[in-house]
C-alpha atoms as one frame of an Amber mdcrd trajectory, in Angstrom:
protein
 -13.317 -17.063  14.531  -9.856 -17.474  12.959  -8.506 -14.335  11.233  -8.080
 -14.521   7.475  -4.523 -14.231   6.215  -3.814 -10.818   4.716  -7.227  -9.541
   5.835  -8.292  -6.142   7.123  -7.228  -4.675   9.407  -3.507  -5.368   9.302
  -1.936  -6.444  12.578   1.168  -4.865  14.163   3.154  -7.985  13.283   2.175
  -7.929   9.599   4.582  -6.726   6.944   4.855  -2.988   6.402   5.305  -0.869
   3.273   7.380   2.085   2.126   6.027   4.970   0.055   8.566   7.286  -1.625
   7.186  10.521  -3.047   8.806  12.038  -6.126   7.214  15.494  -6.454   8.666
  16.535  -9.813   6.612  16.875 -12.992   7.388  18.208 -16.441   3.859  19.644
 -16.425   1.210  19.874 -13.695  -2.201  18.741 -14.935  -5.117  21.130 -14.264
  -7.083  18.603 -12.169  -4.151  17.616  -9.967  -3.953  18.700  -6.335  -1.129
  16.330  -5.365   2.139  17.691  -4.027   3.806  18.215  -7.413   6.047  20.876
  -8.950   7.071  21.675 -12.505  10.345  23.365 -13.396  12.284  22.109 -10.358
  14.072  19.171 -11.996  17.457  20.710 -11.120  16.719  19.693  -7.512  16.489
  15.993  -8.355  20.109  14.987  -7.505  19.916  16.794  -4.162  16.471  15.324
  -3.521  17.594  11.741  -4.178  20.424  12.174  -1.672  17.954  13.539   0.894
  15.632  10.570   0.356  18.530   8.175   0.940  19.247   9.910   4.247  15.610
   9.885   5.335  15.308   6.167   4.580  18.257   5.424   6.859  16.984   7.772
   9.578  13.437   6.335   9.665  14.412   2.660   9.532  14.297   2.250  13.351
  10.553   2.951  13.260  10.042  -0.467  11.663  12.507  -2.255  13.974  13.612
  -4.669  11.200  10.002  -5.559  10.496   9.478  -7.181   7.111   8.744  -4.762
   4.241   6.567  -6.313   1.525   6.126  -3.370  -0.830   7.809  -0.188  -2.005
   5.830   2.337  -4.037   7.434   5.284  -5.846   4.625   7.741  -6.565   4.366
  11.336  -7.604   4.608  13.543  -9.306   6.377  11.680 -12.050   8.935   9.192
 -10.725   9.813   8.191 -14.286  11.544  11.579 -14.633  14.335  10.101 -12.507
  17.151   8.232 -14.191  17.245   4.510 -13.416  20.455   4.902 -11.414  18.756
   7.513  -9.200  15.846   5.138  -8.590  18.407   2.421  -7.923  20.092   4.488
  -5.229  16.826   4.904  -3.338  15.992   1.214  -3.635  19.515   0.273  -2.515
  18.958   2.449   0.561  15.727   0.530   1.229  17.527  -2.811   0.971  20.290
  -1.578   3.294  17.913  -0.180   5.919  14.865  -2.465   5.852  14.151  -6.179
   5.908  12.921  -6.025   2.338  11.251  -9.264   1.300  12.898 -11.147  -1.578
   9.586 -11.076  -3.437   8.680  -7.491  -2.472   6.416  -5.641  -4.858   8.304
  -2.549  -6.088   6.065  -0.208  -8.091   7.007   2.937  -9.986   4.511   5.375
 -11.499   5.354   6.482 -15.024   3.913   8.803 -17.619   3.643   7.373 -21.138
   5.791  10.136 -22.647   9.517  10.533 -22.082  10.183   6.835 -21.546  11.472
   4.048 -23.781  12.551   0.420 -23.627  16.067   1.333 -22.459  14.670   3.420
 -19.586  12.322   0.631 -18.550  15.126  -1.947 -18.777  17.202   0.245 -16.477
  14.370   0.418 -13.949  13.912  -3.341 -14.040  17.655  -3.826 -13.506  17.691
  -1.743 -10.305  14.761  -3.585  -8.751  11.477  -2.089  -9.985   9.178  -5.016
 -10.854   5.814  -3.326 -11.360   4.866  -0.280 -13.438   1.812   1.929 -13.086
   1.280   3.879 -16.313  -0.810   7.049 -16.158  -2.861   6.690 -19.322  -6.004
   8.421 -17.866  -7.901   7.977 -21.152  -7.278   6.983 -24.770  -9.694   9.644
 -26.036  -7.809  12.591 -27.547 -10.465  15.070 -26.456 -10.311  13.654 -22.951
  -6.534  13.929 -22.851  -6.747  17.610 -23.761  -9.573  18.225 -21.259  -7.453
  16.634 -18.539  -4.438  18.675 -19.609  -2.359  15.620 -20.411   0.568  16.151
 -22.771   0.743  12.647 -24.209  -1.270  10.982 -26.968  -2.997   7.604 -26.936
  -0.345   6.260 -29.300   2.311   7.003 -26.673   0.423   4.883 -24.146   0.620
   1.958 -26.552   4.295   2.619 -27.232   5.049   2.738 -23.497   3.270  -0.593
 -22.953   5.212  -2.189 -25.814   8.492  -0.793 -24.497   7.751  -1.993 -20.967
   7.021  -5.500 -22.230  10.124  -5.469 -24.419  12.179  -4.492 -21.367  10.815
  -7.488 -19.476   8.050  -6.093 -17.263   5.480  -8.789 -16.520   3.380  -6.761
 -14.069   1.837  -3.664 -15.571  -1.043  -1.484 -14.353  -2.882   1.204 -16.287
  -4.500   4.193 -14.571  -7.692   5.539 -16.138  -9.938   8.433 -15.078 -13.682
   8.456 -15.666 -16.200  11.253 -15.295 -14.188  13.955 -17.054 -16.183  16.763
 -18.668 -17.556  15.562 -21.977 -16.955  11.851 -21.454 -19.716   9.570 -22.724
 -20.656   6.000 -21.920 -19.578   5.010 -25.415 -16.235   6.728 -24.931 -15.477
   4.917 -21.675 -16.612   1.679 -23.273 -14.162   2.248 -26.133 -11.326   2.807
 -23.646 -12.166  -0.391 -21.779 -12.576  -2.412 -24.968  -9.145  -1.272 -26.145
  -7.509  -2.159 -22.828  -9.224  -5.517 -22.423  -8.797  -6.417 -26.080  -5.038
  -5.928 -26.039  -5.172  -2.988 -28.440  -3.000  -0.840 -26.149   0.559  -1.812
 -26.954  -0.517  -5.255 -28.218  -0.849  -6.388 -24.620  -3.430  -6.687 -21.858
  -2.247  -5.197 -18.541  -2.314  -7.214 -15.340  -4.080  -4.498 -13.377  -6.379
  -1.538 -13.938  -7.109   1.432 -11.678 -10.193   3.444 -12.602 -10.608   6.648
 -10.624 -13.575   8.985 -10.639 -12.482  12.530 -11.435 -12.827  14.791  -8.419
 -12.712  18.499  -9.195 -10.541  19.679  -6.325 -10.900  23.255  -5.011  -8.056
  25.535  -5.959  -7.094  23.692  -9.134  -7.258  25.250 -12.624  -9.977  22.736
 -13.496 -12.101  23.915 -10.562 -11.760  27.463 -11.870 -12.825  26.344 -15.356
 -15.859  24.574 -13.888 -16.773  27.622 -11.798 -16.643  29.818 -14.912 -18.736
  27.372 -16.938 -15.937  26.519 -19.357 -16.071  22.863 -18.328 -19.167  20.984
 -17.167 -18.538  17.722 -15.284 -21.110  14.933 -15.579 -23.838  14.893 -12.954
 -23.903  12.236 -10.230 -26.267   9.957 -12.153 -24.065  10.004 -15.247 -20.950
   9.384 -13.173 -22.696   6.405 -11.552 -23.681   5.090 -14.988 -20.042   5.311
 -16.114 -18.869   3.427 -13.050 -21.502   0.710 -13.452 -20.547   0.300 -17.094
 -16.953  -0.316 -16.030 -18.000  -2.774 -13.325 -20.090  -4.777 -15.774 -17.580
  -4.682 -18.650 -14.688  -5.830 -16.462 -16.766  -8.515 -14.744 -17.762  -9.880
 -18.141 -14.068 -10.100 -19.011 -13.420 -12.115 -15.840 -11.436  -9.481 -13.959
 -11.415  -9.367 -10.140 -12.918  -6.188  -8.673 -10.980  -6.355  -5.437 -11.203
  -2.700  -4.337 -13.577   0.153  -5.128 -11.338   1.635  -7.853  -9.092  -1.327
  -8.677  -9.310  -4.484 -10.769  -6.834  -7.300 -11.403  -6.725 -10.150 -13.911
  -6.280 -12.601 -11.014  -6.445 -12.184  -7.220  -2.662 -12.550  -6.980  -2.159
  -9.528  -9.244  -3.894  -7.041  -6.955  -1.617  -4.245  -5.759  -0.046  -5.375
  -2.488   0.899  -1.820  -1.582  -2.586  -0.448  -2.140  -4.049  -3.343  -0.155
  -1.803  -2.293   2.712  -3.490   1.132   2.743  -6.990  -0.371   2.698  -5.994
  -2.754   5.491  -5.062   0.291   7.595  -1.537  -1.077   7.764   1.762   0.551
   8.636   3.925   2.257   6.044   6.723   4.787   6.031   6.187   7.969   4.025
   9.476   9.184   2.537  10.014  12.421   0.615   8.465  15.869   0.329   4.787
  15.885   1.306   4.743  12.142   1.977   2.386  10.766   4.621   3.396   7.900
   6.900   1.505   5.735   9.395   3.260   3.532  11.947   2.214   2.354  15.417
  -0.790   4.631  15.898   1.037   7.739  14.687   0.488   9.548  11.400   2.731
  12.234   9.960   3.303  14.427   6.931   6.620  15.737   5.653   7.320  19.300
   4.529   5.654  19.964   1.189   8.304  22.013  -0.624  11.161  19.929  -2.060
  13.758  22.580  -1.195  12.513  22.825   2.397  12.482  19.054   2.694  16.073
  18.824   1.425  17.221  21.629   3.699  15.783  19.954   6.811  17.314  16.592
   5.943  20.693  18.177   5.222  20.592  19.972   8.572  19.999  16.656  10.323
  16.409  17.523  11.287  13.332  15.312  10.891  11.458  16.533   7.795   8.037
  16.223   9.410   5.678  19.190   9.364   2.715  17.539  11.130   2.399  14.615
  13.529  -0.902  13.135  14.740  -1.379  10.540  17.452  -4.473   8.599  16.409
  -7.012   8.013  19.230  -8.256   4.403  19.527 -11.829   5.262  18.484 -10.577
   7.111  15.407  -8.364   4.149  14.499 -11.364   1.806  14.680 -13.409   4.061
  12.410 -10.562   4.281   9.932 -10.269   0.490   9.889 -13.914   0.322   8.816
 -13.695   3.196   6.329 -10.664   1.665   4.625 -11.378  -2.042   5.019 -14.850
  -1.874   3.512 -13.234  -0.724   0.266 -11.890  -4.275  -0.103 -14.874  -5.711
  -1.910 -14.266  -9.442  -1.584 -12.883  -9.523   1.956 -14.237  -6.449   3.712
 -13.403  -6.169   7.432 -12.361  -9.303   9.297 -14.059  -9.485  12.722 -11.295
 -11.533  14.392  -8.583  -9.236  13.056 -10.567  -6.202  14.223 -10.627  -7.606
  17.775  -6.924  -8.494  17.638  -5.953  -5.052  16.350  -8.237  -2.882  18.474
  -8.881  -4.971  21.572 -12.688  -4.892  21.290 -15.187  -7.043  19.352 -16.429
  -5.526  16.102 -20.047  -6.092  17.125 -19.531  -4.289  20.424 -18.091  -1.174
  18.757 -20.150  -0.941  15.582 -22.964  -3.472  15.970 -25.775  -0.919  15.776
 -24.308   0.810  12.724 -23.746  -2.507  10.962 -27.333  -3.586  11.681 -28.742
  -0.318  10.325 -26.637  -0.534   7.167 -27.563  -4.179   6.757 -31.263  -3.364
   6.907 -30.671  -0.785   4.169 -28.976  -3.420   2.009 -25.606  -1.666   2.094
 -23.462  -4.246   3.930 -23.633  -8.015   4.255 -21.830 -10.788   6.147 -18.645
 -12.135   4.579 -16.701 -15.305   5.367 -14.845 -13.537   8.178 -16.782 -10.346
   8.935 -18.678  -7.816   6.832 -18.351  -6.309   3.372 -20.220  -3.963   1.068
 -23.133  -5.133  -1.052 -23.421  -4.080  -4.692 -25.724  -1.261  -3.587 -23.284
  -0.346  -0.842 -20.469  -0.179  -3.392 -22.322   2.510  -5.326 -22.739   4.476
  -2.090 -19.357   3.521  -0.615 -18.346   7.007   0.520 -21.602   7.490   2.430
 -21.443   4.019   3.966 -17.848   4.393   5.131 -18.547   7.824   6.602 -21.045
   6.242   8.983 -18.146   4.723  10.953 -16.223   7.945  11.508
């Protein structure tokens, strides 16, 4: 069987990616358990310089391998001035074999940005924006602790288009306490109907709210102040989104991601689901190259101090055993709904046939109607999609 181009898993010769973490936020939302910090914006100039140094220091790991995507996530990368973003991207161009058509994504909040800011980002090389709308429902925004209004989402979309951005993604969250089917439907109708900034985005991410332990939201749930929807209601919300977006002709290419056309799927996110290699740059960033996974120091000041002292900023390093790597290929690759896991690529990457390693598990899941053959291997069924976490866990 011939491997599919750009299938899962990625091969060691395939293009890599670069993730740059920007941990600064003007306000930390109560549901968030990412590595983010409010009130530390004075560190940003020092942090940008440290990121530039880490990019140069980690470049040998890729050995001039092609880089197809750069993703600036957070935190709130849009807190950085365009020239600061430009310095980090210039460091990437100087240190990596960055493809001419590389996808360069920056996450932005709808507040605190305007057309001039977006134009500056476009000028320094950002070509894709991911706007954190989360919901257009005012009650939902307050429940989620967001400090923007729905009108600011529309204004940000208009400003991004005016600046020249032709590739725009919106992030939405479903399953927040108090959300109804009608409310999610209204959000989707507004997005798909072009009512948000007089424009339809090219991409939509729709994430199920997870109440993470240790967050203020988890405390509110424990005390009965907030009541999340039960599993059946959350499933109903997800199915509503699947059906509404399918009716509009969108491509559901990954469990939580849709694109207007196959070409508009996030290349960087696909790299993760393909179990590919990527550098993790910045405080708390995770990287994965050549069977090794690492995490950098969480605290921005500690990260900067280590870089300035000429030390690697890593706090944890894991060498991934072959059997674990195979399980992770399945767990991640099955999230790609159209392609799934490519059997020929699996054998090329891991040195063993897919059927030999996981044949019994695949047969059992097939009998349960959870996976099915694809053109090049296996993928989830519709029923398997609704139970994706349980299905993927079977391979670990």
